[in-house]
BALO-858338 format. One record per residue: residue in one letter; z, x negated, y negated of N, C-alpha, C, O, CB in turn; residue number from 1. Coordinates in pm, whole numbers. Atoms other than C-alpha are relative to their C-alpha. Last residue first. Glycine has a CB too. Example, Ala and Ser with C-alpha at 12.3 -4.5 7.8 and 13.67 -1.06 7.14 Angstrom:
# BALO-858338
code	n.Z	n.X	n.Y	ca.Z	ca.X	ca.Y	c.Z	c.X	c.Y	o.Z	o.X	o.Y	cb.Z	cb.X	cb.Y	pos
S	-6	82	119	714	-1367	106	73	77	-109	90	26	-220	-142	-41	-46	2 $
A	0	-89	119	780	-1230	450	0	-90	-120	66	-194	-118	125	99	-3	1 $
END
This chain:
# BALO-858338
code	n.Z	n.X	n.Y	ca.Z	ca.X	ca.Y	c.Z	c.X	c.Y	o.Z	o.X	o.Y	cb.Z	cb.X	cb.Y	pos
X	31	137	-38	-931	6032	-3470	-104	-55	-95	-146	-170	-80	-50	-7	145	264 $
X	118	15	-83	-816	6340	-3662	-20	-148	37	21	-238	-37	-125	54	-72	263 $
X	99	91	57	-460	6356	-3790	-116	-12	96	-95	-30	216	61	-139	-31	262 $
X	91	61	-96	-195	6621	-3735	-98	-88	-75	-113	-80	-197	-76	109	84	261 $
X	141	19	34	107	6728	-3936	-79	-54	118	-22	-101	217	-14	-96	-119	260 $
X	41	134	-40	455	6874	-3885	-150	-7	-20	-215	96	-39	39	-31	150	259 $
X	135	31	-50	611	7172	-4058	-7	-139	60	82	-222	40	-102	14	-113	258 $
X	50	131	43	914	7351	-4202	-138	-24	54	-218	69	62	94	-112	44	257 $
X	144	17	-14	1064	7701	-4183	-46	-132	-61	-31	-155	-181	-74	117	-66	256 $
X	30	52	-134	1434	7765	-4115	-149	-21	25	-194	-13	139	54	94	104	255 $
X	-96	105	-39	1574	7809	-4466	-31	-61	136	17	-170	166	139	57	1	254 $
X	-109	-49	-82	1263	8001	-4571	86	-117	45	39	-230	59	-54	78	122	253 $
X	-85	115	-34	970	7983	-4810	122	55	73	160	170	55	41	-81	-129	252 $
X	-139	-16	-38	686	8235	-4836	71	-133	23	9	-230	69	10	84	123	251 $
X	-84	41	112	365	8170	-5029	149	7	34	233	-27	-50	-29	88	-121	250 $
X	16	142	34	151	8170	-4715	93	-49	-111	130	-166	-114	-142	-25	-39	249 $
X	89	6	117	293	8504	-4593	-9	-145	-45	92	-215	-41	52	93	-117	248 $
X	-66	10	130	450	8443	-4253	-104	6	-111	-216	-44	-94	83	-129	-11	247 $
X	83	9	120	358	8521	-3894	85	-12	-125	201	30	-127	-92	122	-10	246 $
X	-69	-70	109	513	8464	-3551	-84	-22	-126	-159	-119	-133	149	-51	-19	245 $
X	63	0	132	339	8370	-3226	86	80	-98	133	190	-67	-144	59	7	244 $
X	-56	-102	90	505	8271	-2896	-60	-14	-140	-68	-124	-194	154	-11	-6	243 $
X	108	-90	42	276	8065	-2669	45	105	-101	-35	186	-145	-59	70	121	242 $
X	105	73	72	510	7764	-2631	-111	91	-53	-182	53	-146	-61	-104	90	241 $
X	126	4	-75	810	7979	-2539	-111	-63	-85	-119	-39	-205	-40	142	45	240 $
X	25	136	-47	1141	7886	-2710	-130	-12	81	-162	-121	129	116	-47	85	239 $
X	5	-15	-146	1215	8259	-2747	-14	-135	68	7	-147	189	-115	92	41	238 $
X	78	96	-76	1327	8202	-3107	8	31	150	117	44	205	49	-143	-28	237 $
X	-82	100	-70	1452	8515	-3278	-91	-94	78	-199	-55	122	103	69	94	236 $
X	64	69	-113	1215	8693	-3515	92	-108	55	104	-216	-2	-135	-61	-43	235 $
X	-36	-67	-126	1405	8942	-3731	-56	-71	123	-35	-25	235	-49	143	-3	234 $
X	-30	-141	25	1410	8718	-4043	38	66	132	143	33	187	-122	72	-66	233 $
X	87	-30	113	1287	8389	-3896	7	150	-27	-63	229	37	-147	-46	26	232 $
X	99	-104	-25	1586	8312	-3677	-82	25	-126	-30	25	-237	69	130	47	231 $
X	-26	-113	88	1761	7983	-3760	-111	103	23	-229	70	7	7	-44	-151	230 $
X	-143	-22	-16	1759	7733	-3474	43	120	-84	134	194	-47	80	-127	-39	229 $
X	-87	70	92	1387	7778	-3483	145	28	30	180	132	85	-32	39	-142	228 $
X	-137	-49	0	1090	7891	-3282	84	-77	-98	34	-168	-165	59	-10	140	227 $
X	-105	90	-44	790	7668	-3243	140	55	9	228	-13	62	3	-110	-87	226 $
X	-24	24	-141	511	7834	-3436	131	-76	23	191	-131	-70	-116	-78	61	225 $
X	-103	103	-11	408	7985	-3766	41	-9	145	39	91	217	122	29	-93	224 $
X	-78	9	-124	78	8171	-3800	103	-111	-15	71	-221	-61	-92	-27	122	223 $
X	22	122	-76	-38	8235	-4157	88	3	125	199	57	123	29	-125	-86	222 $
X	-115	79	-44	-47	8590	-4289	-47	-127	70	-152	-129	134	91	83	95	221 $
X	-119	-34	79	-292	8801	-4488	117	-94	29	192	-131	-61	41	145	27	220 $
X	-30	116	85	-630	8673	-4371	117	32	-95	113	1	-214	-125	-41	-82	219 $
X	97	31	104	-681	8908	-4077	40	-124	-78	86	-222	-20	-14	117	-95	218 $
X	106	95	-34	-431	9082	-3853	-93	-23	-118	-109	63	-205	-80	51	121	217 $
X	-38	135	40	-120	9246	-4002	-109	-103	28	-107	-213	-28	127	-41	70	216 $
X	19	16	144	-271	9594	-3991	27	-142	-45	-29	-188	-145	90	97	-76	215 $
X	-122	-8	78	-295	9560	-3613	-32	-20	-148	-123	-95	-184	102	-105	47	214 $
X	32	4	143	-577	9621	-3368	128	24	-79	195	125	-60	-109	105	-37	213 $
X	-103	-48	91	-525	9538	-3002	-46	-14	-145	-103	-115	-184	133	-77	22	212 $
X	43	-125	63	-846	9497	-2803	99	54	-102	70	149	-174	-25	105	106	211 $
X	-118	-85	15	-775	9127	-2732	-41	128	-73	-84	122	-188	115	-74	-77	210 $
X	-19	-85	-118	-1096	8966	-2605	123	88	-6	146	166	86	7	-85	120	209 $
X	124	-57	-55	-1092	8681	-2854	27	79	127	93	31	219	-102	-111	29	208 $
X	76	94	-81	-736	8640	-2987	-129	65	48	-137	187	57	84	-48	120	207 $
X	5	-25	-144	-623	8876	-3260	-78	-110	69	-173	-165	13	-63	138	29	206 $
X	104	-95	-39	-545	8736	-3606	3	17	152	73	-57	222	-141	-49	-47	205 $
X	-51	-83	-109	-272	8548	-3792	-104	108	32	-124	201	-46	138	65	-37	204 $
X	-35	-136	39	-458	8294	-4002	45	78	122	-1	53	234	-120	70	-69	203 $
X	76	-115	-50	-449	7937	-3877	50	132	-59	170	152	-78	8	6	151	202 $
X	106	-34	96	-335	7631	-4076	-73	129	36	-160	174	-39	-100	-114	-9	201 $
X	131	43	-50	-6	7607	-3889	-103	41	-105	-73	118	-197	-33	63	142	200 $
X	125	-53	51	343	7614	-4043	-117	-50	86	-116	-163	133	-20	-40	-147	199 $
X	96	94	59	642	7523	-3829	-128	72	-43	-183	154	31	-33	-111	99	198 $
X	134	-52	-16	961	7708	-3733	-96	-91	-76	-54	-160	-169	-10	148	-50	197 $
X	53	-92	101	1262	7483	-3742	-134	57	46	-204	-3	127	-15	-72	-136	196 $
X	-33	63	127	1495	7319	-3487	-53	87	-113	22	170	-166	-59	-143	-9	195 $
X	-112	-28	87	1335	7486	-3187	8	-91	-121	-92	-146	-166	126	-11	76	194 $
X	-63	-126	-42	1108	7481	-2889	118	30	-91	210	101	-52	47	-8	148	193 $
X	104	-102	3	870	7221	-3033	50	132	57	-24	231	60	-122	-48	78	192 $
X	-39	-119	77	1166	7002	-3123	-111	104	-11	-123	172	-113	42	-41	-138	191 $
X	-135	-55	-6	1017	6673	-3001	12	127	-84	-63	149	-178	102	-104	-47	190 $
X	-43	-64	125	658	6571	-2927	137	64	18	163	128	120	-104	107	-46	189 $
X	-107	74	67	606	6326	-2639	42	55	-133	106	-16	-211	-42	-140	-18	188 $
X	57	110	76	268	6436	-2503	105	-79	-79	73	-176	-146	-105	52	-96	187 $
X	69	96	-88	410	6652	-2223	-58	-119	-74	-79	-224	-13	-110	70	74	186 $
X	122	-54	-59	648	6812	-2477	-66	-104	92	-23	-219	94	-98	45	-110	185 $
X	111	92	25	1007	6712	-2551	-121	49	78	-109	89	194	37	-146	42	184 $
X	109	-70	67	1300	6952	-2585	-110	-100	-40	-127	-131	-157	52	77	-125	183 $
X	57	-98	-92	1538	6806	-2330	-126	63	-57	-218	100	16	102	109	33	182 $
X	101	62	-88	1584	6503	-2557	-59	95	102	-169	69	153	61	-117	71	181 $
X	-6	-64	-131	1761	6727	-2814	-109	-58	91	-222	-9	89	-15	154	-12	180 $
X	-138	-6	-49	1850	6544	-3135	10	53	143	112	34	209	83	87	-92	179 $
X	-15	73	-125	1488	6444	-3198	139	3	60	169	-77	148	-38	-139	-21	178 $
X	114	-10	-91	1491	6551	-3561	23	-86	123	77	-197	114	-132	-42	-72	177 $
X	85	118	15	1838	6571	-3714	-113	4	103	-90	38	219	82	-130	15	176 $
X	-56	120	-61	1954	6930	-3665	-87	-119	-36	-205	-103	-65	11	15	153	175 $
X	96	101	-43	1897	7259	-3847	74	-123	52	194	-140	30	-94	-39	-116	174 $
X	15	108	98	2152	7537	-3850	-108	-95	50	-143	-93	168	134	-76	-23	173 $
X	-55	-29	133	2226	7876	-3692	-2	-116	-97	49	-103	-208	139	48	14	172 $
X	51	-102	93	2169	7789	-3326	68	-5	-137	175	-64	-154	19	138	61	171 $
X	39	49	131	2233	7460	-3147	-46	102	-101	-115	64	-196	-105	-95	17	170 $
X	-75	116	50	2405	7484	-2815	-28	-32	-146	46	-108	-208	-31	-120	84	169 $
X	-140	-37	23	2293	7838	-2725	79	-114	-63	179	-89	-131	65	43	130	168 $
X	-73	-53	-114	1930	7736	-2765	144	31	-37	183	23	-153	-5	-98	115	167 $
X	0	-147	8	1731	7702	-3086	66	63	121	63	185	137	-141	52	-13	166 $
X	-61	-41	127	1816	7334	-3131	6	151	-13	93	203	-83	-75	-58	-116	165 $
X	90	11	114	1739	7278	-2764	73	48	-125	178	112	-118	-130	82	23	164 $
X	-65	-16	130	1938	7215	-2447	-102	-22	-112	-172	-124	-115	119	-99	-15	163 $
X	65	77	105	1762	7272	-2115	64	30	-135	71	145	-178	-150	31	-5	162 $
X	-49	137	7	1964	7375	-1812	-61	-85	-109	-39	-206	-111	-22	-65	128	161 $
X	-136	32	-39	1766	7687	-1739	30	-150	-15	-51	-236	18	25	43	143	160 $
X	-84	39	114	1452	7754	-1940	136	-55	38	203	-116	-45	19	117	-90	159 $
X	-133	-60	-9	1206	7747	-1647	87	-46	-116	87	-165	-149	66	-35	134	158 $
X	7	-146	-5	829	7694	-1670	135	70	7	141	193	7	-80	42	117	157 $
X	34	-62	-127	807	7332	-1778	3	151	-8	-18	208	-115	95	-46	108	156 $
X	-42	82	-114	931	7091	-2047	-39	57	135	-22	-11	236	148	-19	-3	155 $
X	54	136	8	748	7231	-2352	31	-86	122	-45	-178	153	53	-68	-123	154 $
X	-84	76	94	821	7585	-2235	-55	-143	-8	-130	-184	81	152	0	44	153 $
X	-63	-102	84	589	7838	-2065	84	-67	-110	90	-18	-223	89	94	86	152 $
X	-145	-17	-9	373	7560	-1926	51	105	-98	0	119	-209	69	-133	-25	151 $
X	-35	-137	36	-2	7617	-1911	149	27	4	190	139	32	-70	95	90	150 $
X	-45	-74	-118	-62	7294	-1720	40	143	-30	86	215	59	115	-72	64	149 $
X	114	-63	-65	-276	7131	-1990	39	80	125	-47	132	195	-102	-104	38	148 $
X	86	81	-85	-1	7037	-2231	-110	82	65	-148	188	15	82	-67	106	147 $
X	-4	-41	-141	256	7288	-2354	-84	-84	93	-72	-72	215	-43	141	13	146 $
X	-129	-48	-49	359	7182	-2705	3	19	151	105	-7	214	36	130	-68	145 $
X	-98	108	11	64	6965	-2810	134	39	60	208	-46	109	18	-41	-146	144 $
X	34	100	-100	-171	7233	-2677	100	-115	-2	143	-163	103	-141	-53	-22	143 $
X	-37	-48	-133	12	7500	-2876	-34	-101	109	44	-119	202	-70	132	28	142 $
X	-146	-2	-15	2	7309	-3206	36	38	144	121	-27	206	65	99	-101	141 $
X	-46	138	-9	-366	7227	-3170	151	-6	20	202	-86	99	-40	-79	-125	140 $
X	37	52	-132	-446	7591	-3094	49	-143	17	100	-178	124	-151	7	21	139 $
X	-89	-62	-99	-254	7717	-3398	-28	-54	140	65	-78	217	-17	153	-2	138 $
X	39	-137	-31	-440	7470	-3615	100	56	101	177	-19	162	-147	6	55	137 $
X	67	-32	-127	-241	7170	-3720	-52	143	2	6	232	-60	96	-23	117	136 $
X	-85	-85	-83	-173	7088	-4086	-74	34	129	-196	46	129	40	129	-75	135 $
X	22	-142	27	-363	6794	-4230	99	79	85	168	23	170	-147	42	31	134 $
X	0	-82	-120	-335	6415	-4252	-36	143	-39	-90	167	-147	139	-6	73	133 $
X	124	28	-71	-385	6137	-4504	-14	79	128	-81	36	222	-10	-146	31	132 $
X	-26	91	-112	-17	6151	-4607	-127	-34	78	-119	-103	180	102	62	93	131 $
X	-55	125	55	-101	6302	-4947	19	-104	110	-1	-223	88	134	27	-72	130 $
X	110	70	69	-321	6563	-4778	47	-135	-52	-22	-236	-37	-56	85	-116	129 $
X	91	51	-103	-38	6657	-4538	-116	-76	-64	-154	-183	-15	-54	116	86	128 $
X	-62	116	-63	210	6687	-4826	-97	-63	101	-116	-184	102	133	39	69	127 $
X	7	108	98	-25	6919	-5016	61	-129	57	7	-237	37	73	40	-131	126 $
X	139	46	3	-69	7137	-4705	-16	-117	-97	-88	-212	-67	-94	114	-39	125 $
X	23	76	-123	307	7164	-4661	-141	-58	4	-160	-172	46	22	90	123	124 $
X	-80	124	6	356	7266	-5024	-29	-88	122	-53	-208	109	150	33	-7	123 $
X	66	88	96	69	7517	-5004	74	-133	-14	12	-239	-23	-11	68	-138	122 $
X	120	52	-66	215	7671	-4688	-71	-99	-93	-117	-204	-48	-95	115	40	121 $
X	106	-99	-22	546	7705	-4870	-115	-64	77	-116	-185	100	-49	59	-134	120 $
X	129	44	53	839	7466	-4833	-104	106	35	-107	155	148	-42	-141	58	119 $
X	27	-64	130	1192	7596	-4792	-123	-59	-69	-125	-79	-191	122	-15	-92	118 $
X	24	-144	-6	1257	7348	-4511	-20	54	-141	-20	-22	-238	119	74	70	117 $
X	3	-63	131	1255	6970	-4454	-35	148	17	-117	183	103	-102	-71	-95	116 $
X	132	-45	44	1345	6870	-4100	8	69	-136	98	149	-161	-62	95	102	115 $
X	27	-138	-42	1680	6690	-4082	-141	39	-44	-194	-17	-140	106	99	-60	114 $
X	74	1	-126	1687	6311	-4108	-20	139	59	-72	153	169	71	-86	100	113 $
X	116	90	5	1784	6302	-4477	-86	5	126	-209	6	116	46	-141	-22	112 $
X	110	-65	-72	2009	6607	-4452	-124	-89	10	-231	-41	46	-37	130	-69	111 $
X	-42	-26	-139	2336	6431	-4542	-109	64	83	-97	72	205	122	88	1	110 $
X	1	123	-79	2171	6285	-4852	34	25	147	-20	-42	236	98	-99	-58	109 $
X	-135	14	-55	2090	6627	-4998	4	-116	99	-62	-113	202	45	132	70	108 $
X	-12	-18	-145	1758	6556	-5173	145	-12	43	212	-109	8	-86	-103	74	107 $
X	-28	124	-73	1783	6595	-5549	19	29	149	83	127	187	125	-69	-57	106 $
X	125	65	-36	1614	6877	-5744	17	-128	79	-80	-200	102	-78	-29	-122	105 $
X	49	78	113	1942	6970	-5910	-129	-73	30	-161	-171	-38	103	-98	-44	104 $
X	-80	-17	123	2076	7077	-5573	-50	-91	-112	-57	-213	-97	149	-30	29	103 $
X	-42	133	43	1789	7070	-5318	78	14	-131	18	47	-233	-124	-96	-17	102 $
X	-134	30	-52	1775	7419	-5160	45	-143	-30	147	-187	23	2	23	150	101 $
X	-104	-74	72	1488	7536	-5381	141	-32	48	238	-8	-23	-25	148	12	100 $
X	-37	-128	-63	1252	7269	-5250	120	63	-70	200	-7	-132	30	-20	149	99 $
X	-87	11	-118	1155	6999	-5503	26	137	61	16	238	-8	132	-68	-36	98 $
X	-131	-63	10	863	7041	-5744	76	-8	132	18	8	239	-15	144	-42	97 $
X	-3	-141	-39	574	6794	-5714	143	53	-4	238	-24	8	-60	20	140	96 $
X	-64	-79	104	593	6470	-5907	5	148	31	32	230	-57	-70	-20	-128	95 $
X	89	-102	57	336	6311	-5676	60	79	-114	-13	141	-192	-42	94	107	94 $
X	135	50	24	483	5982	-5554	-87	99	-77	-180	58	-146	-65	-33	131	93 $
X	-9	113	93	849	6079	-5590	-140	-50	-37	-164	-91	-151	83	-115	61	92 $
X	-30	-53	133	779	6416	-5432	5	-111	-103	-42	-94	-216	133	75	1	91 $
X	117	-73	47	610	6252	-5132	23	54	-141	-66	44	-226	-34	115	96	90 $
X	96	104	40	897	6006	-5093	-129	63	-53	-189	13	-148	-32	-93	118	89 $
X	-47	55	126	1139	6302	-5093	-94	-109	-50	-120	-118	-170	142	-56	16	88 $
X	46	-90	107	932	6474	-4822	43	-52	-137	-28	-33	-236	54	142	22	87 $
X	145	17	13	981	6178	-4591	-53	84	-115	-137	39	-193	-71	37	131	86 $
X	22	129	62	1356	6182	-4660	-150	-31	-13	-191	-93	-110	69	-111	80	85 $
X	-33	0	142	1378	6557	-4599	-34	-134	-65	-91	-137	-175	148	33	-20	84 $
X	-141	0	39	1205	6525	-4264	17	7	-152	-78	-11	-229	69	-125	55	83 $
X	-15	76	125	859	6620	-4138	143	15	-52	195	127	-59	-103	48	-108	82 $
X	26	-79	120	892	6751	-3781	22	-87	-125	102	-181	-122	92	126	-4	81 $
X	-112	-79	50	886	6486	-3511	-46	86	-118	-151	61	-177	118	-92	-43	80 $
X	-97	-6	-109	620	6320	-3294	118	89	-38	175	159	47	50	-141	37	79 $
X	-130	60	28	361	6401	-3557	94	18	118	104	127	175	62	61	-125	78 $
X	-94	-94	59	26	6493	-3404	133	-70	-20	170	-157	58	16	126	89	77 $
X	-139	45	2	-279	6280	-3326	86	107	-66	42	177	-157	13	-135	-75	76 $
X	-64	9	131	-615	6426	-3231	140	-59	17	193	-66	127	7	140	-68	75 $
X	-124	77	3	-865	6447	-2945	55	-6	-143	-22	-5	-239	-22	-142	56	74 $
X	21	144	13	-1124	6723	-2965	136	-70	-2	239	-6	-24	-82	-33	-130	73 $
X	-29	67	127	-1019	7065	-2844	-42	-146	5	-35	-210	110	148	12	-34	72 $
X	32	143	-7	-1145	7299	-2571	19	-61	-139	-36	-12	-237	-146	-24	52	71 $
X	47	52	128	-975	7640	-2552	-24	-150	18	62	-220	71	103	28	-116	70 $
X	16	146	6	-927	7834	-2231	-60	-39	-134	-156	21	-182	-89	-51	116	69 $
X	139	45	6	-798	8189	-2262	-5	-152	-13	87	-215	-66	-74	67	-117	68 $
X	6	146	-16	-481	8385	-2193	-146	-44	3	-229	22	67	75	-45	129	67 $
X	-12	47	-139	-540	8738	-2323	10	-152	4	-31	-220	-90	-120	47	83	66 $
X	97	-29	-104	-311	8808	-2493	-142	2	-54	-162	27	-173	32	132	66	65 $
X	24	124	-74	-48	8644	-2713	-109	16	105	-141	-80	176	129	-46	66	64 $
X	87	87	79	-63	8931	-2967	-26	-135	66	-105	-214	15	61	-22	-136	63 $
X	143	-34	-9	65	9171	-2701	-92	-94	-78	-207	-113	-41	-21	139	-49	62 $
X	36	-116	83	399	8987	-2683	-150	28	10	-227	-58	52	40	-25	-147	61 $
X	-62	-11	131	482	8752	-2397	-37	128	-72	-57	232	-10	-36	-118	-83	60 $
X	-142	-32	-14	420	8748	-2023	71	18	-134	188	56	-138	69	-109	78	59 $
X	-12	-141	-37	39	8763	-2025	146	45	0	173	165	11	-62	24	137	58 $
X	-82	-36	-115	15	8435	-2214	-8	150	25	-30	230	-66	146	-44	-22	57 $
X	-40	-139	-13	-184	8246	-2476	76	26	129	98	-64	209	-121	89	-7	56 $
X	-69	-52	119	-378	7920	-2468	34	146	22	-47	222	76	-88	-18	-127	55 $
X	-18	-145	-6	-476	7735	-2148	84	44	-119	197	-1	-136	67	43	133	54 $
X	-135	-41	-40	-604	7384	-2215	6	152	-1	-82	218	-55	109	-60	-96	53 $
X	-41	-141	5	-940	7213	-2246	148	18	32	211	-69	92	-84	82	96	52 $
X	14	-77	-123	-1019	6851	-2331	51	141	-16	101	179	-122	74	-68	111	51 $
X	99	-108	2	-965	6575	-2583	-2	73	134	30	15	238	-140	-55	-33	50 $
X	138	30	-38	-646	6371	-2565	-91	123	-8	-45	237	-6	-4	-56	141	49 $
X	31	-113	-89	-331	6454	-2766	-148	-17	38	-235	3	-46	28	142	-70	48 $
X	136	-42	-31	-218	6121	-2910	0	123	91	72	128	191	-78	-114	65	47 $
X	38	17	-140	127	6076	-3060	-137	61	25	-177	158	-40	106	65	94	46 $
X	86	-108	-48	219	6019	-3424	-42	-31	142	-64	-147	178	-124	17	-91	45 $
X	65	35	-126	508	5815	-3562	-78	121	48	-28	234	48	105	-45	108	44 $
X	-24	-84	-118	574	5908	-3922	-70	-59	121	-184	-103	113	-48	144	-25	43 $
X	-100	62	-86	595	5637	-4190	29	78	127	117	41	204	126	-19	-75	42 $
X	-133	-46	39	419	5851	-4451	111	-58	88	227	-17	77	5	151	4	41 $
X	-33	46	136	97	5653	-4416	141	38	-41	205	-37	-114	-99	57	-99	40 $
X	76	-57	111	87	5717	-4042	49	-54	-134	148	-126	-141	10	154	3	39 $
X	-89	-24	113	210	5503	-3754	-84	46	-118	-181	-19	-154	82	-128	-37	38 $
X	35	71	123	9	5532	-3433	110	28	-103	190	120	-87	-140	45	-55	37 $
X	-79	-32	120	80	5627	-3072	-53	-79	-118	-108	-188	-101	151	-30	23	36 $
X	-80	-119	-29	-122	5647	-2750	83	44	-120	109	163	-138	92	-26	119	35 $
X	-141	24	-31	-382	5403	-2882	77	130	19	43	232	-41	66	-83	-111	34 $
X	-82	14	121	-746	5514	-2863	145	-24	38	187	14	147	-12	125	-90	33 $
X	-87	-114	23	-929	5444	-2536	82	-21	-127	127	-133	-153	93	21	120	32 $
X	-143	28	-15	-1202	5186	-2564	82	124	-29	52	199	-122	42	-114	-92	31 $
X	-46	-42	-131	-1555	5321	-2516	150	-19	18	211	45	104	-74	-76	107	30 $
X	-1	-146	-9	-1640	5313	-2886	55	49	134	109	159	143	-140	54	-22	29 $
X	-81	-57	108	-1540	4952	-2936	11	151	14	120	207	1	-59	-36	-136	28 $
X	-141	19	-35	-1672	4843	-2597	91	62	-104	196	118	-71	31	-149	15	27 $
X	-32	-92	-111	-2012	4997	-2676	147	-11	37	212	90	61	-89	-30	123	26 $
X	-9	-135	55	-2022	4821	-3014	36	100	108	116	191	85	-133	40	-67	25 $
X	-121	-7	83	-1941	4488	-2851	19	138	-58	130	191	-59	-6	-102	-111	24 $
X	-115	-8	-88	-2199	4544	-2579	130	10	-77	223	81	-38	4	-120	93	23 $
X	1	-133	-64	-2466	4623	-2838	121	17	89	187	121	87	-129	20	81	22 $
X	-39	-99	101	-2376	4319	-3047	7	139	60	98	216	29	-99	-2	-118	21 $
X	-143	19	30	-2384	4095	-2742	49	102	-100	156	160	-85	26	-141	-52	20 $
X	-76	-53	-112	-2720	4237	-2629	149	-10	-26	224	83	5	-36	-74	129	19 $
X	11	-146	4	-2869	4180	-2973	82	65	112	150	165	91	-147	44	11	18 $
X	-83	-47	111	-2740	3822	-2980	-1	153	-7	103	215	-28	-49	-60	-133	17 $
X	-140	12	-41	-2884	3755	-2634	94	52	-108	193	120	-79	33	-145	32	16 $
X	-25	-103	-100	-3222	3890	-2742	145	-2	44	209	103	57	-93	-18	120	15 $
X	-7	-128	72	-3213	3677	-3059	28	115	97	104	206	65	-132	27	-76	14 $
X	-128	-5	71	-3129	3370	-2853	17	131	-74	126	188	-76	10	-117	-98	13 $
X	-103	-23	-102	-3422	3437	-2614	138	12	-66	218	96	-26	0	-114	104	12 $
X	10	-141	-39	-3656	3471	-2911	108	36	101	169	143	94	-140	30	59	11 $
X	-47	-78	114	-3537	3136	-3049	-2	150	33	92	223	-1	-87	-28	-124	10 $
X	-146	12	5	-3570	2973	-2708	58	85	-113	162	148	-99	41	-146	-17	9 $
X	-56	-77	-111	-3921	3112	-2672	152	-4	-1	220	96	24	-53	-53	133	8 $
X	10	-142	37	-4013	2987	-3017	60	88	109	125	189	82	-147	39	-25	7 $
X	-98	-23	106	-3885	2640	-2925	-1	146	-42	106	204	-64	-30	-91	-121	6 $
X	-136	-6	-55	-4073	2648	-2595	106	28	-105	200	102	-80	33	-129	70	5 $
X	-26	-122	-78	-4398	2746	-2774	140	4	59	206	106	47	-101	11	111	4 $
X	-105	-82	63	-4389	2474	-3043	38	121	84	136	189	52	-47	46	-137	3 $
X	-128	71	-10	-4575	2217	-2832	114	82	-55	229	64	-17	-8	-132	-72	2 $
X	-67	-38	-124	-4857	2468	-2781	136	-65	12	224	-15	82	-86	-39	119	1 $
END
């Protein structure tokens, strides 16, 4: 019987230890993730919290209809489009072929902070894998651009007085990323209404509930988003967050680049 108190104390200590471990694990999982992180490629990424948002529009083209609610898990997205200098580090590490607009395969020094262009979907996807990330889905891109209020533009519902790379002040060439503070989304992403068009991982298809049938729908084209200072062939930038344009996956273009996302 003399040993009973000692055994009780030992049992009590084990219970306390178990409770501490449980509380520590609960605190770890309950803690909110940081608002920003730095990725392997040196890119700053911003958090897009989990939850629903309104995707699509009744005011745009038929392929944007109908507006519908989409629920997404939380994720991080690049604050800026991938730049030439970031892409150059990727090429140095992997030996992949340089974009066609790099003279002699060398990055134009004056474009170091401009978004990289003339990269195919496969090129962009390879970069994302190397950086420990992936390309955004069309829904992830749109939520990051418009937030949860269904905004027409990244900054609100009116275009007046807002300077962007694809606006009157900046057309016909790319700009260093983040050059237009007006063009920032609710989560802190820049150039989502311009600079360059951006690859997404989604195939160009009809939204649920859209009765429209088009030959282009299916697994032929990838959706590109964001508008661009340089029009994508006949597609001028409207700067609207719900605007959809398509491209063949193997296509490259002077005004088409990308940004990446990362799962929590």
